[in-house]
C-alpha angles and dihedrals in degrees: 000000000000121000127181111239121236091229089069114116140165107333095346114091127183126195131190109217114196140164117354117341117225134191089261091059089069087063086066095045101043104058099055091041092049093045093049092048091049091049101038105022094226133033143192121228135200119199114191105202096172092117097029117126108175146318115251116236090246089065097052094088092050090047092051093047091048091055095043093049100042105029096104093044096051102084096180134010121193116197115199120197148124104231134084093236090061089061088055090047089056089059089057092047095066100059095036110027112020142017089237129017134181136181122229133182090197121061094206091057089050092052090048091053092048093047095048 
């Protein structure tokens, strides 16, 4: 499941990713991302993966298209988590999903980085 976080504002969007992500979850992620890019030109994104389990195979295509389409418009991506694999995922985010990506274990620190 992907839910937009209330703390999102202007060109900074936060999403809580939990459980298993499906293709339909990208229907929640895409519209606000697309709208913010159209309005602002570039955006910054926070993905809180603290409660994320896995992405179902059906969602892999949507995930790939999301990265391919929005990579140049996502100026910064903060990945929040509490597992070692999330640090590795952050390394993949930079070349495929965002111009700059960083891992954080604390969501407030991630928001601060995105807002600076």
